C-alpha positions as CSV (number, residue, x, y, z in Angstrom):
1,M,90.6,59.0,84.4
2,A,93.0,61.9,84.9
3,E,92.1,65.4,83.8
4,T,94.3,67.3,81.4
5,F,96.4,70.2,82.8
6,Q,94.3,72.9,81.3
7,H,90.9,71.4,82.0
8,A,91.8,70.8,85.6
9,R,92.7,74.4,86.0
10,D,89.5,75.5,84.2
11,L,87.4,73.3,86.5
12,I,89.0,74.9,89.6
13,L,88.6,78.5,88.4
14,A,85.0,77.9,87.4
15,R,84.2,76.9,91.0
16,V,85.9,79.6,93.0
17,A,84.8,83.2,93.4
18,P,86.0,86.4,95.1
19,L,85.4,86.6,98.8
20,E,83.3,89.4,100.4
21,A,84.8,92.9,100.7
22,E,86.0,94.5,103.8
23,E,87.0,98.1,104.7
24,I,90.6,98.5,105.9
25,D,92.9,101.4,106.7
26,L,94.8,102.7,103.7
27,F,97.9,102.2,105.7
28,E,97.4,98.4,105.5
29,A,96.2,98.2,101.9
30,V,99.4,97.6,99.9
31,D,99.1,94.4,97.7
32,R,95.4,94.1,98.5
33,C,92.8,93.9,95.7
34,L,90.4,96.8,95.3
35,A,86.8,95.8,95.7
36,Q,85.2,99.0,94.5
37,E,85.4,101.6,91.7
38,V,87.0,104.8,92.9
39,F,85.9,108.1,91.3
40,A,87.7,111.4,91.9
41,S,86.0,113.5,94.5
42,Y,87.8,116.6,93.3
43,D,90.3,117.8,90.7
44,L,94.0,117.0,90.9
45,P,95.7,119.3,91.1
46,L,93.1,121.2,93.2
47,W,94.3,124.5,91.8
48,D,96.9,125.9,89.4
49,N,100.3,125.7,91.0
50,S,103.9,126.3,90.2
51,A,106.0,123.3,89.0
52,M,109.3,125.2,89.8
53,D,110.9,127.6,92.2
54,G,111.0,130.8,90.2
55,Y,108.9,133.8,89.3
56,A,105.3,134.2,88.2
57,L,105.0,136.5,85.2
58,R,102.8,137.7,82.5
59,A,103.8,136.3,79.1
60,A,104.5,139.7,77.6
61,D,107.2,140.3,80.3
62,A,109.0,137.0,79.9
63,Q,111.5,138.3,77.4
64,E,115.3,138.0,77.6
65,G,116.9,141.0,79.2
66,T,113.7,142.4,80.9
67,V,114.1,143.7,84.4
68,L,111.0,143.5,86.7
69,P,110.3,144.5,90.3
70,I,109.4,141.7,92.7
71,I,106.1,142.6,94.3
72,A,105.4,139.6,96.5
73,T,106.5,136.1,97.5
74,L,104.3,132.9,97.5
75,A,105.4,129.7,99.3
76,A,103.8,126.3,99.2
77,G,100.6,126.5,101.3
78,A,100.3,130.2,100.9
79,N,96.9,131.8,100.1
80,P,97.3,133.8,96.8
81,A,94.3,136.0,97.5
82,G,95.2,139.6,97.2
83,V,98.3,138.9,95.2
84,E,98.3,139.7,91.4
85,V,100.9,139.7,88.7
86,T,100.3,143.0,87.1
87,P,101.9,144.0,83.8
88,G,105.6,144.8,84.3
89,T,105.9,142.9,87.7
90,A,107.1,139.6,89.0
91,V,106.0,137.5,92.0
92,R,108.6,135.2,93.6
93,I,107.0,131.7,93.8
94,L,108.1,128.3,95.2
95,T,107.2,124.8,93.9
96,G,103.7,123.8,94.7
97,A,102.5,127.3,95.6
98,P,99.2,128.4,94.0
99,T,99.7,130.7,91.1
100,P,98.5,134.2,91.7
101,K,95.9,136.1,89.6
102,G,97.5,137.4,86.3
103,C,100.2,134.7,86.2
104,E,100.6,133.3,82.7
105,L,103.9,131.4,83.2
106,V,106.6,130.6,85.7
107,I,110.2,131.2,84.9
108,P,112.7,129.1,86.9
109,Y,115.3,130.7,89.2
110,E,118.1,129.4,87.1
111,E,116.9,131.3,84.0
112,T,116.9,134.6,86.0
113,A,119.3,136.8,88.0
114,E,118.2,138.7,91.0
115,L,119.7,142.2,90.9
116,D,118.8,142.6,94.5
117,N,116.0,141.5,96.7
118,Q,113.6,143.8,94.8
119,Q,114.3,143.2,91.1
120,V,114.8,140.2,88.8
121,K,116.4,140.1,85.3
122,I,115.0,137.5,82.8
123,L,117.9,135.6,81.2
124,K,115.9,133.4,78.8
125,T,112.6,134.0,77.0
126,Q,109.7,131.8,78.1
127,V,106.3,131.0,76.5
128,S,102.9,131.3,78.1
129,G,101.9,128.3,80.3
130,A,105.5,127.3,81.0
131,H,106.0,125.5,84.4
132,I,102.4,125.7,85.5
133,R,100.5,122.6,86.7
134,Y,96.9,123.4,85.9
135,Q,93.9,122.4,88.0
136,G,92.5,119.0,86.9
137,E,95.2,118.4,84.3
138,D,96.0,115.1,86.1
139,I,92.6,113.9,87.2
140,R,89.2,115.5,86.7
141,I,86.5,115.5,89.4
142,G,84.0,112.6,88.8
143,S,86.4,110.6,86.6
144,L,87.0,106.9,87.2
145,V,90.4,106.6,88.8
146,L,90.7,103.0,89.8
147,G,88.6,100.0,88.9
148,A,87.7,97.0,91.0
149,G,90.3,94.3,90.8
150,V,93.3,96.6,90.8
151,I,96.2,95.5,93.1
152,L,97.1,98.4,95.3
153,R,100.7,99.4,94.9
154,P,102.4,102.4,96.5
155,I,101.3,104.6,93.6
156,E,97.6,103.6,94.0
157,I,97.9,104.2,97.7
158,N,99.3,107.7,97.0
159,L,96.4,108.5,94.7
160,L,93.8,107.3,97.1
161,A,95.4,109.3,99.8
162,A,95.6,112.4,97.5
163,L,91.8,112.0,96.9
164,G,91.2,112.2,100.6
165,Q,90.6,108.5,101.4
166,A,91.8,107.1,104.7
167,H,90.0,103.8,104.2
168,V,89.4,101.5,101.3
169,M,87.2,98.5,100.4
170,V,89.3,95.4,99.4
171,Y,88.5,91.8,99.0
172,R,89.1,89.7,102.1
173,R,92.2,87.6,102.3
174,P,91.4,83.8,102.3
175,R,92.1,81.8,105.4
176,V,93.9,78.7,104.2
177,A,94.1,75.6,106.4
178,I,97.2,73.4,105.6
179,L,97.3,69.7,106.7
180,S,100.2,67.3,106.2
181,T,99.5,63.6,106.4
182,G,101.5,60.5,107.1
183,D,102.9,58.4,110.0
184,E,106.4,59.0,108.9
185,L,106.2,62.8,109.4
186,V,107.7,64.7,112.3
187,E,107.7,68.5,112.8
188,P,110.7,70.8,112.0
189,G,113.0,71.1,115.0
190,T,112.7,67.3,115.7
191,I,115.7,65.1,115.0
192,P,114.2,62.4,112.7
193,G,114.6,58.8,113.7
194,P,114.7,55.8,111.4
195,G,112.1,56.1,108.6
196,Q,111.0,59.5,109.7
197,I,110.7,62.6,107.5
198,I,110.6,66.2,108.5
199,N,107.3,67.9,107.6
200,S,108.8,70.6,105.4
201,N,105.6,70.8,103.2
202,G,103.6,72.5,106.0
203,L,105.9,75.5,106.3
204,A,106.6,75.6,102.5
205,L,102.9,75.6,101.6
206,S,102.3,78.2,104.4
207,A,104.9,80.4,102.8
208,A,103.4,79.9,99.4
209,V,99.9,80.8,100.7
210,R,101.2,83.9,102.3
211,Q,103.1,84.9,99.2
212,A,99.9,84.5,97.2
213,G,98.1,86.8,99.6
214,G,96.3,84.2,101.8
215,L,96.4,83.7,105.6
216,P,97.9,80.3,106.4
217,I,96.6,78.2,109.3
218,L,98.9,75.3,110.1
219,L,97.0,72.2,111.3
220,G,100.1,70.1,111.8
221,I,100.3,66.4,111.0
222,A,97.5,63.9,110.7
223,K,98.7,60.3,111.2
224,D,97.4,57.5,108.9
225,N,94.4,57.0,111.0
226,P,90.9,57.7,109.6
227,K,89.5,59.1,112.9
228,I,92.4,61.5,113.5
229,L,92.4,62.5,109.9
230,R,88.6,63.2,110.0
231,E,89.1,65.4,113.1
232,K,91.8,67.4,111.4
233,L,89.8,67.8,108.1
234,D,86.7,69.0,110.1
235,Q,88.9,71.6,111.7
236,G,90.4,72.7,108.3
237,L,87.0,72.9,106.6
238,A,86.2,75.9,108.9
239,A,88.7,77.9,106.8
240,D,88.1,79.5,103.4
241,M,90.3,76.8,101.7
242,L,91.8,73.5,102.8
243,I,95.0,72.1,101.5
244,T,96.2,68.6,102.3
245,S,99.6,67.1,101.3
246,A,100.3,63.4,100.8
247,G,97.9,60.5,101.2
248,V,96.3,60.8,97.8
249,S,98.0,58.0,95.9
250,A,97.0,54.4,95.7
251,G,98.8,53.1,98.7
252,D,97.0,50.9,101.3
253,R,97.4,53.5,104.0
254,D,96.5,56.6,101.9
255,F,93.2,57.4,103.6
256,V,92.7,61.0,102.5
257,R,90.4,60.4,99.6
258,E,88.1,58.0,101.6
259,V,87.9,60.4,104.6
260,L,87.3,63.5,102.4
261,T,84.3,61.7,100.9
262,D,83.1,60.9,104.4
263,V,83.1,64.5,105.5
264,G,81.1,65.6,102.5
265,I,83.6,66.7,99.9
266,E,82.3,66.7,96.3
267,Q,85.1,65.2,94.2
268,I,85.7,67.3,91.1
269,F,88.9,65.5,89.9
270,W,91.4,63.1,91.5
271,K,94.3,63.0,89.1
272,V,95.9,65.4,86.5
273,D,98.0,64.4,83.5
274,V,100.9,66.6,84.6
275,K,104.5,65.8,85.6
276,P,105.3,66.3,88.4
277,G,102.0,66.2,90.3
278,R,99.7,63.6,88.8
279,P,98.2,62.6,92.2
280,T,96.6,66.1,92.6
281,A,92.9,66.3,93.6
282,F,90.3,69.0,93.9
283,G,86.9,69.0,95.5
284,L,84.4,71.2,97.2
285,R,82.3,71.2,100.3
286,G,79.7,73.9,99.7
287,T,81.8,76.8,98.4
288,T,85.0,75.8,100.2
289,P,87.7,74.5,97.8
290,V,89.7,71.6,99.0
291,F,93.1,70.7,97.3
292,S,94.9,67.5,97.9
293,L,98.5,67.9,96.8
294,P,101.3,65.3,96.4
295,G,103.5,64.7,99.4
296,N,106.7,65.1,97.4
297,P,107.9,68.7,98.2
298,V,108.8,69.6,94.6
299,S,105.5,68.2,93.4
300,A,103.5,70.0,96.2
301,L,105.0,73.4,95.4
302,L,104.7,73.1,91.6
303,T,101.0,71.9,91.8
304,F,100.4,74.7,94.3
305,E,101.8,77.2,91.8
306,E,99.7,76.0,88.9
307,F,96.4,75.1,90.6
308,V,96.1,76.6,94.0
309,R,97.7,80.0,93.5
310,P,95.4,80.9,90.7
311,A,92.4,80.0,92.9
312,L,93.7,82.1,95.7
313,R,94.2,85.1,93.4
314,K,90.7,84.8,92.1
315,M,89.3,84.6,95.7
316,Q,91.0,87.9,96.3
317,G,89.4,89.5,93.3
318,D,92.6,89.7,91.3
319,K,92.1,90.2,87.5
320,Q,95.5,88.8,86.7
321,I,94.8,85.3,88.0
322,L,97.6,83.5,86.1
323,R,101.2,84.5,85.8
324,P,101.8,86.0,82.3
325,L,103.2,83.5,79.8
326,R,106.2,84.4,77.6
327,L,108.0,82.6,74.8
328,A,111.6,81.4,75.4
329,R,114.0,79.5,73.3
330,L,115.4,76.2,74.7
331,T,119.1,76.1,75.0
332,S,119.2,72.2,74.7
333,D,117.1,69.3,73.5
334,I,114.4,68.2,75.9
335,R,112.8,64.7,75.7
336,K,109.7,63.7,77.6
337,K,106.9,61.0,77.5
338,A,103.9,62.1,75.5
339,G,100.6,62.2,77.3
340,R,101.4,64.5,80.2
341,T,102.1,68.2,80.4
342,N,105.5,68.6,81.9
343,L,106.5,71.5,84.2
344,L,110.2,71.9,83.5
345,R,112.2,73.9,86.1
346,V,114.3,76.3,84.1
347,I,116.7,79.2,84.4
348,L,115.3,82.1,82.3
349,V,117.9,84.6,80.9
350,D,117.2,87.7,78.7
351,Q,119.9,87.9,76.1
352,Q,119.6,91.2,74.3
353,G,115.9,90.9,74.1
354,Q,115.8,87.2,73.4
355,L,114.6,85.1,76.3
356,T,116.2,81.7,76.7
357,A,115.3,78.7,78.9
358,T,117.9,76.3,80.3
359,S,117.1,73.3,82.4
360,A,117.8,74.2,86.0
361,G,119.2,70.7,86.6
362,D,118.0,67.2,87.4
363,Q,114.2,67.2,86.9
364,N,113.7,64.2,89.2
365,T,111.1,65.3,91.7
366,G,113.3,64.2,94.6
367,I,115.8,66.9,93.7
368,T,114.8,70.0,95.5
369,S,117.9,72.0,94.5
370,T,116.7,72.1,90.9
371,L,113.7,74.1,92.0
372,L,116.0,76.2,94.3
373,H,118.0,77.3,91.2
374,A,115.1,77.8,88.9
375,N,113.5,81.2,88.2
376,G,110.9,79.9,85.8
377,L,108.8,77.0,84.6
378,A,108.5,75.9,81.0
379,I,105.0,74.4,80.2
380,L,105.7,71.5,77.8
381,P,102.5,70.4,76.1
382,A,101.3,66.8,76.7
383,E,101.1,65.8,73.0
384,K,104.8,66.2,72.2
385,D,107.7,64.1,73.3
386,F,110.7,66.0,71.9
387,F,111.7,69.7,71.9
388,A,114.7,70.7,70.0
389,A,117.3,73.3,71.1
390,G,116.2,76.6,69.7
391,E,112.5,75.8,69.8
392,Q,110.3,78.3,71.5
393,V,108.2,77.1,74.5
394,E,105.8,78.9,76.8
395,V,107.3,79.9,80.2
396,H,106.4,81.9,83.2
397,D,108.4,83.3,86.1
398,I,108.2,81.7,89.6
């Protein structure tokens, strides 16, 4: 009996867990998932500093028309010790420089006029605290800055570096073995003969694994021979995850299910009520997840998207395992058979805040160009067989 779409995904996610953490250079950490909480080791900013090029003043002197002597200059990186803004004086200061003792505000250059190199005239009155970045106003020492499970973008890298970290603990990237099966397959670069098919799934799934954060390991092609298939499966089971494509339907020469059992795979489910992709299987050997995907390229990529990708994201510690769902209005009627969840390849367009979904073309699984043109998937529930134009359906980007 086939599992429902949602239950199949629930079964998968209940059985995979984040991999162990590893320490890597911050230089290599973009798009990795943080495996530790990060607390601020000091205040940011470290000290009060100027937000503008201008003059450090006391508030009482920041009045329009006031002329003040310039008693010192402070550049970024300067030590302000020994410099003090006394009543009736100004200190020339550059952006990022520590504010000197007695400074109550900074007035920008454009709101002043230097009468010579020794005096400055205030052209616009300013209030106390203007254009000063105060110590700790961004982040306080000891505060939680980043939680485990955060995906490290350039801004998180910036913050970690600013807090003095050159290394960071992240979840390890899964090593994913990919095996294509079938006597008819030949590798890319080969001119196919009669009855032969290029093994496009190997490279496509490898790209999808890499895009999901994993490290693909291509095992090549296993012919329809139980001995050869077993050797390849044993090799693949040394990885953190194994993906096979084709060989899981009911044909006389589809040996994958039989051999997976022989090598000790616990079968969790063997079919899913989803179109395309019904012959999708999932099992485990120990804690190693094993996915058997359909051989059809469109079905293989869509079932990877809905079942394998979430598992890979969870194994990397990601908190956002599934792509966010949104509501979109269909631009035309859609008919389907009841009983299976349909993955409709669609073109999503935001029209003045209203998201619409238009079929990307022929939904036959043999038509790869439809997936090429699509930028989203509509998840059409199993129980319905008709969706009217204008009806809202759940969609996600791809």
